[in-house]
VORO-317231 format. One record per residue: x, y, z of N, C-alpha, C in turn. Coordinates in steps of 0.1 Angstrom, whole numbers, plus 5000, padded with zeros to 4 digits. Example, Ala and Ser with C-alpha at 12.3 -4.5 7.8 and 13.67 -1.06 7.14 Angstrom:
nx; ny; nz; cax; cay; caz; cx; cy; cz
5132; 4943; 5078; 5123; 4955; 5078; 5132; 4967; 5078
5128; 4978; 5071; 5137; 4989; 5071; 5129; 5000; 5079
//
This chain:
nx; ny; nz; cax; cay; caz; cx; cy; cz
1303; 2189; 5402; 1292; 2180; 5401; 1291; 2167; 5397
1287; 2157; 5404; 1285; 2142; 5406; 1282; 2139; 5393
1292; 2124; 5390; 1290; 2119; 5374; 1280; 2116; 5377
1276; 2116; 5357; 1258; 2109; 5358; 1259; 2100; 5353
1250; 2093; 5357; 1246; 2077; 5354; 1232; 2076; 5348
1229; 2065; 5349; 1219; 2060; 5340; 1205; 2063; 5357
1208; 2059; 5364; 1200; 2060; 5378; 1206; 2071; 5389
1209; 2083; 5382; 1214; 2094; 5392; 1201; 2100; 5391
1196; 2106; 5405; 1183; 2112; 5411; 1184; 2124; 5407
1169; 2132; 5399; 1177; 2144; 5401; 1181; 2158; 5412
1188; 2162; 5404; 1201; 2172; 5412; 1191; 2181; 5421
1196; 2186; 5431; 1194; 2197; 5436; 1191; 2211; 5432
1197; 2210; 5416; 1192; 2225; 5411; 1177; 2226; 5409
1172; 2210; 5404; 1161; 2210; 5400; 1150; 2207; 5412
1155; 2200; 5420; 1144; 2201; 5434; 1142; 2217; 5438
1149; 2225; 5439; 1146; 2238; 5446; 1141; 2246; 5435
1141; 2245; 5420; 1136; 2252; 5413; 1121; 2251; 5409
1114; 2239; 5418; 1101; 2232; 5412; 1092; 2238; 5421
1081; 2242; 5418; 1077; 2250; 5425; 1060; 2248; 5430
1050; 2248; 5436; 1036; 2247; 5438; 1029; 2260; 5433
1023; 2256; 5428; 1017; 2271; 5419; 1001; 2270; 5421
0997; 2282; 5426; 0978; 2283; 5424; 0971; 2295; 5415
0962; 2292; 5406; 0959; 2300; 5400; 0938; 2300; 5402
0932; 2311; 5403; 0922; 2303; 5404; 0917; 2301; 5411
0922; 2295; 5423; 0923; 2282; 5433; 0926; 2270; 5427
0929; 2268; 5414; 0932; 2256; 5411; 0948; 2252; 5414
0956; 2242; 5419; 0973; 2239; 5419; 0975; 2232; 5409
0988; 2232; 5406; 0999; 2227; 5401; 1010; 2232; 5401
1020; 2228; 5389; 1036; 2227; 5389; 1041; 2232; 5384
1050; 2246; 5390; 1056; 2252; 5375; 1071; 2251; 5380
1081; 2254; 5373; 1096; 2254; 5375; 1102; 2262; 5372
1117; 2269; 5376; 1120; 2283; 5372; 1135; 2283; 5366
1135; 2289; 5356; 1146; 2290; 5345; 1151; 2300; 5346
1163; 2302; 5344; 1171; 2319; 5342; 1170; 2323; 5325
1164; 2330; 5325; 1164; 2337; 5308; 1169; 2355; 5308
1182; 2358; 5304; 1187; 2369; 5310; 1190; 2375; 5322
1193; 2368; 5327; 1191; 2369; 5344; 1179; 2372; 5351
1167; 2369; 5345; 1152; 2371; 5348; 1149; 2360; 5352
1143; 2353; 5361; 1131; 2342; 5363; 1118; 2340; 5358
1123; 2325; 5343; 1109; 2323; 5343; 1099; 2316; 5347
1087; 2308; 5347; 1080; 2302; 5353; 1074; 2289; 5344
1081; 2280; 5340; 1074; 2270; 5330; 1065; 2261; 5333
1050; 2262; 5327; 1044; 2249; 5337; 1034; 2247; 5325
1023; 2241; 5329; 1012; 2236; 5318; 1005; 2246; 5318
1000; 2248; 5303; 0988; 2255; 5299; 0975; 2252; 5302
0967; 2242; 5310; 0957; 2243; 5315; 0956; 2248; 5327
0968; 2252; 5337; 0969; 2258; 5351; 0966; 2269; 5343
0971; 2272; 5337; 0970; 2293; 5335; 0963; 2296; 5325
0954; 2290; 5317; 0950; 2291; 5305; 0931; 2302; 5312
0932; 2300; 5322; 0921; 2316; 5325; 0921; 2329; 5321
0940; 2329; 5326; 0942; 2338; 5326; 0947; 2344; 5311
0946; 2364; 5308; 0943; 2368; 5295; 0962; 2368; 5290
0960; 2366; 5284; 0981; 2362; 5281; 0986; 2377; 5270
0999; 2377; 5277; 1004; 2393; 5275; 0996; 2399; 5291
0992; 2396; 5292; 0986; 2410; 5305; 0989; 2400; 5320
0996; 2416; 5329; 0999; 2411; 5342; 0986; 2410; 5348
0987; 2396; 5352; 0978; 2389; 5365; 0981; 2385; 5378
0978; 2384; 5388; 0981; 2373; 5398; 0983; 2363; 5397
0992; 2356; 5404; 0994; 2338; 5408; 0996; 2335; 5421
0997; 2325; 5423; 1005; 2328; 5437; 1013; 2315; 5439
1023; 2317; 5450; 1033; 2301; 5448; 1033; 2302; 5462
1033; 2284; 5470; 1040; 2286; 5483; 1052; 2290; 5483
1054; 2297; 5497; 1064; 2300; 5497; 1072; 2293; 5509
1064; 2281; 5518; 1075; 2275; 5528; 1060; 2274; 5541
1051; 2287; 5538; 1039; 2287; 5555; 1028; 2293; 5543
1027; 2296; 5534; 1010; 2303; 5532; 1018; 2306; 5512
1005; 2307; 5510; 1005; 2312; 5490; 1011; 2323; 5491
1018; 2328; 5485; 1023; 2347; 5481; 1016; 2347; 5468
1015; 2363; 5467; 1005; 2367; 5458; 1022; 2374; 5441
1019; 2368; 5432; 1028; 2376; 5428; 1022; 2376; 5411
1029; 2387; 5408; 1023; 2394; 5394; 1031; 2391; 5386
1028; 2381; 5372; 1035; 2376; 5363; 1026; 2374; 5348
1031; 2379; 5337; 1025; 2381; 5326; 1027; 2368; 5320
1017; 2360; 5316; 1019; 2347; 5310; 1015; 2349; 5294
1027; 2335; 5290; 1023; 2333; 5274; 1024; 2322; 5268
1015; 2319; 5266; 1008; 2305; 5260; 1020; 2297; 5244
1022; 2285; 5241; 1023; 2281; 5231; 1007; 2273; 5224
1013; 2278; 5214; 0999; 2275; 5203; 0990; 2261; 5199
0981; 2263; 5195; 0973; 2251; 5196; 0975; 2242; 5209
0974; 2230; 5205; 0974; 2219; 5214; 0987; 2220; 5227
0993; 2227; 5224; 1009; 2223; 5229; 1005; 2229; 5243
1002; 2221; 5251; 1001; 2222; 5274; 1015; 2231; 5274
1021; 2240; 5270; 1028; 2248; 5283; 1026; 2261; 5276
1031; 2263; 5290; 1029; 2281; 5290; 1044; 2282; 5299
1046; 2299; 5295; 1055; 2308; 5307; 1050; 2314; 5312
1054; 2325; 5323; 1053; 2331; 5329; 1068; 2346; 5334
1065; 2355; 5327; 1071; 2362; 5329; 1068; 2373; 5346
1083; 2371; 5354; 1078; 2370; 5363; 1085; 2383; 5370
1095; 2392; 5362; 1102; 2403; 5363; 1114; 2405; 5378
1114; 2395; 5384; 1120; 2390; 5392; 1132; 2386; 5388
1145; 2391; 5394; 1160; 2392; 5390; 1166; 2379; 5395
1176; 2374; 5387; 1183; 2359; 5391; 1194; 2361; 5393
1202; 2363; 5406; 1217; 2369; 5409; 1228; 2358; 5401
1224; 2343; 5396; 1236; 2337; 5385; 1225; 2334; 5375
1229; 2338; 5365; 1219; 2335; 5356; 1224; 2320; 5347
1238; 2320; 5350; 1242; 2312; 5343; 1239; 2293; 5349
1230; 2294; 5361; 1227; 2285; 5368; 1217; 2277; 5362
1212; 2266; 5366; 1196; 2258; 5360; 1201; 2248; 5351
1195; 2238; 5353; 1199; 2226; 5341; 1198; 2232; 5329
1201; 2226; 5319; 1200; 2231; 5307; 1184; 2222; 5300
1179; 2225; 5292; 1169; 2224; 5290; 1168; 2218; 5274
1166; 2206; 5275; 1169; 2195; 5258; 1163; 2181; 5258
1164; 2177; 5254; 1161; 2160; 5253; 1168; 2154; 5243
1180; 2158; 5236; 1188; 2150; 5228; 1196; 2140; 5239
1197; 2123; 5232; 1203; 2118; 5239; 1194; 2106; 5251
1181; 2113; 5247; 1170; 2105; 5259; 1170; 2096; 5248
1170; 2082; 5253; 1169; 2069; 5245; 1150; 2065; 5255
1147; 2061; 5243; 1133; 2048; 5247; 1140; 2036; 5257
1131; 2037; 5268; 1133; 2029; 5276; 1138; 2030; 5286
1144; 2041; 5283; 1152; 2050; 5296; 1147; 2055; 5305
1149; 2055; 5321; 1144; 2060; 5331; 1143; 2080; 5328
1135; 2084; 5337; 1131; 2095; 5336; 1127; 2101; 5350
1126; 2109; 5357; 1121; 2114; 5367; 1110; 2125; 5366
1100; 2130; 5374; 1088; 2137; 5369; 1087; 2146; 5386
1089; 2157; 5385; 1086; 2166; 5399; 1073; 2175; 5400
1073; 2175; 5406; 1056; 2181; 5417; 1050; 2183; 5426
1038; 2187; 5429; 1030; 2186; 5440; 1016; 2180; 5439
1015; 2169; 5443; 1000; 2164; 5440; 0995; 2165; 5451
0981; 2162; 5453; 0972; 2163; 5466; 0979; 2174; 5473
0985; 2187; 5473; 0988; 2195; 5481; 0983; 2200; 5490
0971; 2203; 5490; 0964; 2208; 5500; 0951; 2196; 5509
0957; 2181; 5503; 0949; 2167; 5502; 0957; 2161; 5511
0958; 2150; 5514; 0964; 2139; 5520; 0981; 2135; 5518
0985; 2144; 5511; 1007; 2145; 5512; 1003; 2160; 5519
1016; 2155; 5528; 1022; 2167; 5535; 1033; 2169; 5533
1037; 2183; 5533; 1050; 2187; 5529; 1054; 2197; 5535
1072; 2193; 5540; 1075; 2196; 5550; 1083; 2208; 5546
1082; 2221; 5550; 1089; 2234; 5542; 1106; 2234; 5551
1113; 2233; 5542; 1132; 2230; 5543; 1139; 2242; 5544
1145; 2242; 5553; 1153; 2256; 5556; 1167; 2250; 5549
1169; 2245; 5541; 1180; 2243; 5531; 1177; 2241; 5520
1161; 2249; 5518; 1159; 2253; 5508; 1148; 2266; 5508
1151; 2276; 5513; 1152; 2286; 5516; 1133; 2288; 5523
1130; 2277; 5531; 1121; 2278; 5536; 1107; 2269; 5526
1113; 2268; 5513; 1102; 2261; 5504; 1098; 2246; 5504
1089; 2239; 5501; 1091; 2229; 5499; 1094; 2220; 5488
1099; 2210; 5491; 1106; 2200; 5481; 1098; 2191; 5477
1093; 2193; 5462; 1082; 2185; 5456; 1086; 2169; 5455
1077; 2166; 5455; 1076; 2145; 5454; 1083; 2145; 5442
1091; 2130; 5441; 1098; 2129; 5430; 1092; 2118; 5422
1091; 2110; 5412; 1088; 2095; 5410; 1093; 2092; 5398
1094; 2081; 5393; 1101; 2073; 5386; 1094; 2074; 5370
1096; 2075; 5362; 1090; 2068; 5346; 1099; 2067; 5336
1095; 2054; 5327; 1103; 2051; 5319; 1095; 2064; 5302
1105; 2063; 5299; 1104; 2074; 5284; 1098; 2057; 5276
1086; 2055; 5272; 1084; 2045; 5265; 1083; 2049; 5251
1079; 2062; 5242; 1080; 2065; 5229; 1078; 2080; 5227
1076; 2082; 5221; 1070; 2095; 5218; 1064; 2102; 5203
1051; 2109; 5200; 1047; 2112; 5190; 1048; 2125; 5182
1054; 2136; 5174; 1053; 2152; 5172; 1059; 2157; 5184
1044; 2160; 5193; 1048; 2172; 5202; 1047; 2170; 5217
1049; 2156; 5217; 1055; 2153; 5230; 1056; 2139; 5233
1062; 2134; 5242; 1065; 2119; 5250; 1054; 2113; 5255
1060; 2101; 5256; 1048; 2086; 5263; 1058; 2083; 5275
1052; 2088; 5287; 1060; 2080; 5295; 1056; 2071; 5310
1057; 2057; 5309; 1055; 2046; 5315; 1055; 2051; 5334
1047; 2061; 5339; 1043; 2060; 5353; 1029; 2065; 5353
1029; 2069; 5363; 1015; 2072; 5371; 1015; 2085; 5375
1010; 2094; 5369; 1009; 2110; 5372; 0994; 2110; 5381
0997; 2122; 5391; 0987; 2123; 5399; 0983; 2140; 5397
0972; 2142; 5397; 0966; 2157; 5399; 0972; 2164; 5406
0980; 2171; 5403; 0990; 2183; 5414; 1008; 2181; 5402
1007; 2170; 5394; 1021; 2172; 5391; 1019; 2178; 5374
1011; 2181; 5369; 1009; 2190; 5360; 1017; 2205; 5358
1024; 2204; 5347; 1033; 2218; 5345; 1044; 2212; 5358
1051; 2202; 5357; 1062; 2195; 5364; 1072; 2193; 5353
1087; 2192; 5358; 1096; 2191; 5348; 1098; 2172; 5348
1099; 2174; 5340; 1105; 2159; 5336; 1120; 2161; 5331
1127; 2149; 5337; 1140; 2153; 5342; 1148; 2133; 5338
1157; 2138; 5325; 1172; 2123; 5327; 1185; 2128; 5326
1188; 2118; 5327; 1203; 2118; 5329; 1208; 2115; 5314
1218; 2129; 5305; 1222; 2124; 5294; 1235; 2122; 5295
1238; 2104; 5297; 1252; 2105; 5298; 1261; 2104; 5296
1258; 2105; 5283; 1268; 2112; 5268; 1276; 2120; 5273
1267; 2132; 5279; 1276; 2145; 5279; 1278; 2141; 5295
1274; 2137; 5302; 1274; 2139; 5318; 1269; 2151; 5322
1258; 2148; 5320; 1250; 2161; 5326; 1231; 2158; 5329
1226; 2166; 5337; 1211; 2162; 5339; 1207; 2171; 5328
1196; 2172; 5324; 1187; 2179; 5314; 1171; 2171; 5316
1165; 2186; 5317; 1150; 2189; 5316; 1143; 2183; 5295
1135; 2173; 5299; 1134; 2173; 5285; 1118; 2171; 5279
1109; 2180; 5293; 1095; 2179; 5287; 1085; 2186; 5301
1075; 2186; 5295; 1064; 2194; 5309; 1056; 2191; 5311
1052; 2182; 5324; 1041; 2169; 5326; 1025; 2181; 5322
1020; 2168; 5315; 1005; 2178; 5310; 0991; 2168; 5318
0990; 2153; 5315; 0985; 2145; 5315; 0986; 2132; 5314
0973; 2129; 5318; 0977; 2108; 5308; 0970; 2102; 5306
0971; 2089; 5296; 0958; 2085; 5283; 0949; 2078; 5292
0935; 2082; 5289; 0927; 2074; 5297; 0923; 2063; 5290
0914; 2051; 5299; 0911; 2042; 5289; 0895; 2041; 5300
0886; 2036; 5291; 0875; 2026; 5304; 0877; 2021; 5309
0870; 2025; 5323; 0868; 2017; 5331; 0850; 2016; 5336
0847; 2006; 5337; 0835; 2001; 5344; 0827; 2000; 5353
0820; 2006; 5367; 0817; 2002; 5377; 0800; 1991; 5379
0804; 1983; 5377; 0790; 1973; 5378; 0779; 1982; 5393
0763; 1982; 5387; 0756; 1983; 5398; 0756; 1972; 5406
0754; 1975; 5420; 0762; 1962; 5434; 0745; 1955; 5431
0751; 1940; 5433; 0738; 1932; 5433; 0737; 1926; 5420
0740; 1936; 5409; 0734; 1929; 5393; 0749; 1924; 5392
0748; 1905; 5384; 0754; 1899; 5378; 0761; 1909; 5360
0771; 1910; 5362; 0775; 1919; 5354; 0775; 1913; 5337
0766; 1920; 5331; 0772; 1918; 5315; 0772; 1932; 5309
0773; 1931; 5298; 0776; 1940; 5287; 0768; 1946; 5290
0772; 1963; 5296; 0767; 1980; 5295; 0753; 1975; 5301
0753; 1966; 5310; 0744; 1967; 5320; 0744; 1971; 5335
0732; 1987; 5332; 0735; 1996; 5346; 0746; 1999; 5344
0754; 1999; 5338; 0767; 2004; 5342; 0778; 2016; 5345
0789; 2018; 5353; 0789; 2033; 5353; 0801; 2036; 5346
0805; 2040; 5334; 0821; 2043; 5327; 0830; 2056; 5333
0844; 2053; 5334; 0844; 2067; 5340; 0861; 2067; 5333
0869; 2076; 5330; 0878; 2079; 5325; 0887; 2071; 5330
0896; 2060; 5330; 0907; 2052; 5341; 0923; 2059; 5339
0927; 2057; 5352; 0945; 2062; 5344; 0952; 2054; 5335
0956; 2050; 5322; 0958; 2043; 5320; 0980; 2036; 5325
0981; 2047; 5333; 0998; 2047; 5339; 1006; 2053; 5320
1000; 2058; 5312; 1005; 2061; 5305; 1006; 2077; 5304
1016; 2083; 5308; 1018; 2100; 5306; 1024; 2106; 5296
1016; 2118; 5295; 1019; 2128; 5280; 1027; 2135; 5287
1041; 2142; 5281; 1046; 2152; 5287; 1052; 2155; 5272
1048; 2175; 5271; 1050; 2182; 5263; 1064; 2183; 5261
1069; 2180; 5247; 1088; 2181; 5251; 1091; 2194; 5248
1104; 2198; 5260; 1107; 2209; 5263; 1109; 2226; 5252
1108; 2218; 5237; 1117; 2226; 5227; 1108; 2232; 5231
1091; 2230; 5232; 1080; 2247; 5227; 1084; 2254; 5240
1088; 2252; 5250; 1093; 2262; 5260; 1099; 2268; 5255
1114; 2262; 5251; 1124; 2266; 5247; 1120; 2281; 5233
1112; 2275; 5226; 1108; 2286; 5212; 1101; 2294; 5218
1091; 2290; 5223; 1083; 2304; 5237; 1092; 2317; 5236
1102; 2309; 5244; 1113; 2321; 5255; 1118; 2327; 5245
1122; 2323; 5235; 1130; 2329; 5223; 1120; 2334; 5218
1109; 2338; 5213; 1098; 2343; 5212; 1100; 2356; 5212
1095; 2361; 5232; 1089; 2364; 5241; 1107; 2374; 5244
1115; 2370; 5247; 1125; 2372; 5250; 1137; 2375; 5243
1134; 2372; 5227; 1145; 2375; 5222; 1159; 2365; 5220
1159; 2355; 5230; 1168; 2344; 5235; 1164; 2338; 5240
1169; 2327; 5242; 1166; 2313; 5246; 1173; 2312; 5260
1168; 2303; 5267; 1172; 2301; 5279; 1181; 2303; 5285
1193; 2311; 5297; 1207; 2308; 5300; 1217; 2298; 5303
1207; 2286; 5307; 1218; 2273; 5314; 1221; 2266; 5304
1218; 2271; 5291; 1230; 2265; 5278; 1240; 2277; 5270
1250; 2277; 5279; 1258; 2286; 5279; 1261; 2290; 5265
1259; 2277; 5257; 1260; 2273; 5245; 1253; 2288; 5228
1238; 2286; 5234; 1227; 2291; 5234; 1222; 2282; 5218
1228; 2267; 5218; 1226; 2255; 5208; 1216; 2246; 5219
1211; 2241; 5206; 1203; 2228; 5213; 1206; 2215; 5207
1206; 2205; 5211; 1205; 2194; 5200; 1195; 2196; 5196
1196; 2183; 5182; 1181; 2179; 5179; 1176; 2169; 5185
1161; 2176; 5184; 1149; 2164; 5189; 1148; 2149; 5183
1141; 2144; 5192; 1139; 2126; 5184; 1127; 2132; 5181
//
């Protein structure tokens, strides 16, 4: 594994494990983690909340040429935590691989990277790659860790529709490894106003208010996915062979 620095881009492991999901016509992102030899998808709850929890349901993922159907069982984090997992039943040949899930040693002001498939059926074209078993690679964007509050991080970056459910990756320089610290959820909005054409703008004069992207992303801490996986499977993700996770800020 290459030496990890503050500026190491996302490793090929997470690039190949990030997939484009479609559920009831809605597009989003998910990423695969191994749990006791089985592949589990972590994603945003709002992408799959139309599915019945703990019941087998049909989802779709893009296989490089088209959307392929897959049966999965969804489980949701409680309350407002925007994280869900999908039990796929698919076996994983090398269950010890995969980036560690954890946000210990993430520093405020440090760069992170988030991955996903924005505008997948829009203006952005994704080329299937033979080096990735035909699957397309996600787009990668960079965001600084601006701060955190209880269950989520604030990231300074521009989140686009389609990134929801994607992983947030950072470089743990102290332990020379790259880790997944959060799941992309949404962005903070502020009120923008469109004035009516031909009218001198005055306060609330025939304007139209809309929710504008503030450039502050909300990403839920990965500890919630770890806890949910542990509750469902009786063990945590097997990417961390120690079975212990560092404390969360």
